C-alpha positions in Angstrom: 51.8 -22.8 -16.2 50.6 -26.2 -17.3 49.6 -28.3 -14.3 48.7 -31.4 -16.3 49.2 -32.2 -20.0 45.9 -31.8 -21.9 44.5 -35.0 -23.4 45.4 -35.5 -27.1 42.0 -37.0 -28.0 38.4 -36.0 -27.5 36.3 -33.0 -28.2 37.3 -29.6 -26.9 35.1 -28.0 -24.3 37.0 -24.8 -23.6 39.3 -22.6 -25.6 41.4 -20.4 -23.4 42.4 -17.7 -23.6 40.0 -16.4 -26.3 42.3 -13.7 -27.7 45.7 -15.5 -27.8 46.8 -18.8 -29.5 44.3 -21.0 -27.6 45.0 -23.9 -25.4 42.4 -26.6 -25.7 41.1 -27.4 -22.2 39.3 -30.7 -22.2 37.8 -32.0 -19.0 39.6 -30.9 -15.8 41.6 -27.7 -15.5 45.0 -27.7 -17.1 46.1 -24.1 -16.4 47.0 -22.3 -13.2 47.3 -18.6 -13.9 48.3 -16.1 -11.2 48.0 -13.0 -13.3 46.2 -10.1 -11.6 42.4 -10.3 -12.0 42.3 -14.0 -12.9 41.4 -16.8 -10.6 42.2 -20.5 -11.3 39.3 -22.8 -10.4 40.1 -26.4 -9.8 36.9 -27.6 -11.5 37.4 -27.1 -15.2 37.4 -23.4 -16.1 39.1 -20.1 -15.5 36.9 -17.2 -14.4 37.9 -13.6 -14.7 37.5 -11.4 -11.7 37.6 -7.9 -13.1 38.0 -4.7 -11.1 35.9 -3.0 -13.8 32.1 -2.9 -14.0 30.9 -5.5 -16.4 28.0 -4.7 -18.8 24.8 -6.6 -17.9 23.1 -8.9 -20.5 20.1 -7.2 -22.1 16.6 -8.7 -21.8 16.0 -11.8 -23.9 19.6 -12.5 -24.8 21.7 -15.6 -24.3 24.5 -15.4 -21.8 27.4 -17.7 -21.2 27.4 -19.0 -17.6 29.5 -21.0 -15.2 27.7 -23.0 -12.5 28.4 -25.4 -9.6 25.3 -26.6 -7.6 24.3 -25.2 -4.3 22.6 -27.2 -1.6 19.4 -25.1 -1.5 18.7 -24.7 -5.3 15.4 -25.8 -6.8 13.3 -25.7 -3.6 12.2 -22.0 -3.6 15.7 -20.7 -3.9 16.1 -20.5 -7.7 19.1 -21.6 -9.8 22.3 -19.6 -9.4 25.0 -19.0 -12.0 28.1 -16.9 -12.5 27.5 -15.0 -15.7 30.6 -14.7 -17.9 30.1 -11.1 -19.0 32.0 -9.6 -21.9 34.6 -8.5 -22.6 36.5 -10.3 -19.8 35.1 -13.8 -19.4 34.6 -16.7 -21.7 35.1 -20.4 -21.7 32.4 -22.7 -20.5 30.5 -22.8 -23.8 27.2 -23.1 -22.0 24.5 -20.4 -22.5 21.1 -19.6 -21.0 18.4 -17.2 -22.1 18.1 -14.4 -19.5 14.6 -13.6 -20.5 13.2 -10.5 -18.7 15.9 -9.5 -16.3 16.4 -7.1 -13.4 19.9 -5.7 -12.8 21.5 -4.6 -9.6 25.0 -3.4 -9.0 25.4 -5.1 -5.6 23.5 -7.5 -3.4 22.7 -4.7 -0.9 20.7 -2.9 -3.7 18.9 -6.0 -4.6 18.0 -6.7 -1.0 16.5 -3.2 -0.6 14.5 -3.5 -3.8 13.2 -6.9 -3.0 12.3 -5.8 0.5 10.0 -3.2 -0.9 8.1 -6.0 -2.7 7.6 -8.2 0.4 9.4 -9.5 3.5 12.9 -10.8 2.8 15.3 -12.6 5.2 18.1 -12.9 2.7 18.5 -14.0 -0.9 16.5 -17.1 -0.3 13.2 -15.3 -1.2 14.5 -13.4 -4.2 13.6 -16.0 -6.8 10.0 -16.4 -5.6 9.5 -12.6 -5.4 11.0 -12.1 -8.9 8.7 -14.9 -10.2 5.6 -13.3 -8.8 6.5 -10.1 -10.6 7.2 -11.7 -14.0 11.0 -11.5 -13.8 12.9 -14.4 -15.3 16.4 -13.6 -14.0 18.2 -11.2 -11.6 21.7 -10.0 -12.5 24.0 -8.9 -9.7 27.0 -7.1 -11.1 29.2 -7.6 -8.0 28.6 -10.6 -5.9 30.3 -11.6 -2.6 33.4 -12.7 -4.3 33.5 -9.6 -6.6 32.2 -11.8 -9.5 28.8 -11.1 -11.1 26.0 -13.5 -10.2 22.8 -14.5 -12.0 19.7 -15.9 -10.4 17.1 -17.8 -12.6 13.7 -17.4 -11.1 11.7 -19.9 -13.2 9.0 -22.3 -11.9 11.3 -25.2 -12.7 14.1 -23.6 -10.6 11.8 -22.9 -7.6 9.2 -25.6 -7.5 11.3 -28.8 -7.2 10.5 -31.3 -4.5 14.2 -31.8 -3.8 17.4 -29.8 -4.6 18.9 -29.9 -8.1 22.4 -30.9 -9.0 24.7 -29.4 -11.6 22.2 -29.6 -14.4 19.5 -27.0 -14.0 15.9 -27.8 -15.1 15.9 -25.4 -18.0 17.1 -25.2 -21.7 20.8 -24.8 -22.2 22.6 -23.8 -25.3 26.1 -24.0 -26.8 28.1 -22.9 -29.8 29.9 -19.7 -30.5 26.8 -17.6 -30.1 24.8 -20.0 -28.0 22.5 -21.1 -30.9 22.7 -24.9 -30.6 21.1 -27.1 -28.0 23.3 -28.3 -25.1 22.7 -31.6 -23.3 24.0 -31.1 -19.8 26.6 -33.5 -18.5 25.0 -34.8 -15.3 28.2 -36.6 -14.3 30.3 -33.4 -14.2 30.6 -31.4 -11.0 30.4 -28.1 -13.0 28.0 -27.1 -15.7 29.1 -28.3 -19.1 27.7 -29.9 -22.2 28.0 -33.6 -22.6 30.4 -34.9 -25.2 28.7 -35.9 -28.4 
């Protein structure tokens, strides 16, 4: 159901759904879907919550992501995203390079594995531990809300003097395959490319 009428001018940020005649979603959210497995998010995009096991992104590939900032990011904690893993999720148009990645099915598995590499209180030490072991990202196939999570463990995402906002300190990409540069919209409350 349409909650607001989409604007008639401006560039399109999101095409939803990807397999049907698309609705151009520009700016804030315009759809509220209550179909099983779909969650409406009041900040611009729809994210699929699948009961199936998504396939993780392979090493050194670009992955479409969704992101809202967290109060601890950038100061040792890393940068956190929701990866939009195929075939169920699409829409933000923002991609990152996963680099060398570790994959865990659940947070519990990650916590055990990271605990073997050094003391861990919770996920607050994962980025620094991964960075010390040459790992760029950590993929969690089922996070606390059943959606996958992605942790970027780069120097830029761990060595900031203050927390970061919606725009992570790393290269972002856009386009159908994530091959074009994306300039992050620092005025948005969710990760998106600025209008050109």
